[in-house]
N, C-alpha and C positions, 0 to 999 in steps of 0.2 A: 695343739699344734700337731702332734703325731698323727692323729686320725686324718686331719686336712692333707698332710703329705701323703699319706697311704691312698687317700680318696682322689687326690690329684694324679698320682703316679697310675693308679688303677684306671682312671678314666682316660689318661693319655694312651695307655698300652691298649686299652679297649676300643678306643677311637681309630687306631691303626688297624683294627681287625684282629688283633693277636688274641684278645681275650683278656679283660681286666681281672678276672678271677685268678689268673697265674700269679698276679701281684697281690690282690686283695686278700685272698683266702690264707696264704702263707703269712702274710704281713700281720692280719688280724690274730692269728694263732701265736705267732712268735713275740709279737711286740705288745699286744693288748691283753693277752691271756684268754682270749675268747675260745669257746671251745669249738672243735671241728664242725659240730652240726649246726651251732650258730654262725660260724663263719661262713659255711655254705649257704645257709638261708639268707645272711645279709648279701651274698654275692648275688644271689638270685633276685633279691628284691631290688638290688641296685641296677641290675640289668633291664628292669622293665621299662624305665623312662627312655633308655637308650634305645630298646627294641621298637617302642611305639614311635619315637621320632624317626627312626630309620624307616620304618613302614610307610609313613606319610611321605617322606622324602622320595623313597623309591617307587611308590605308587604315583606320585605327581609327575615323575620323570617317566612314566611307562615302563618301568622295570619290573613289574609284578604280574605274575601269571597267576590270577586269583583262582582259577580252579585248581591248580596244583598247590597253591598256598593253602586252601581249604582242607585238601587231604594232609598235608604236612602240619597244619595247626591241630587237626584231629589227632593224628598219631603222635605227635609231639606232646599234647596234652595228656594222652594215655601214658606215654612214657615218663613224664614228669610225675604224675600222681603214683604210677607204680614204683619210680625210683625213690620217691620221697617215703612211701611206706616202707620200702625194703630198707632205706637208710635209717629209718627210725628204730628198726630192731637191731642195727649193727652197733657195735661198740665204737667209741671215737678213735681208738687205736687202730681198727680194722678199716674204718672209713678214711682215716689219715693215710694209711698204706696204700689203699685202692686209688686214692687222689695222686698221691706220688708216682704211682705205676701209670696212672692214665697221664700225667704231665710228661714222664719219661717218654712213653710210647708216642704221644703227640710231637714231642721234640724230634724224636728220631725220624717220624713220619715227614715232618717239615723239612729237615734236612735232606732227606732222601728226594722229596718232591722238589726241592729247589735244583738240586743237581740234575734232575730230569729236564727242567725248564731251561738251564743253560745250555743244554746239548742240542 
């Protein structure tokens, strides 16, 4: 039941555009004893169906610039492969700290960005 609740919350947050990994990764580590590497891998795997559905919906609605998307897919794939190779050489402790810093930076960025939108 715990995994169901974690998945449900992660999916809801991801569906709002915030990023389900902000819930999924810490929850898997804290509540299920999953390693940092495995939790990040699970997060990436759970993102694939959501991304595929989003691509089809946005393409059908005419919101995809395919030439730009092609370049982003190429560079994103290169970045993903490079990042996964780099992460495989890091200890779980370092990876966890880097993820925490990333979440902190993104949280501060979102707070500052929202203030600019309101002005």
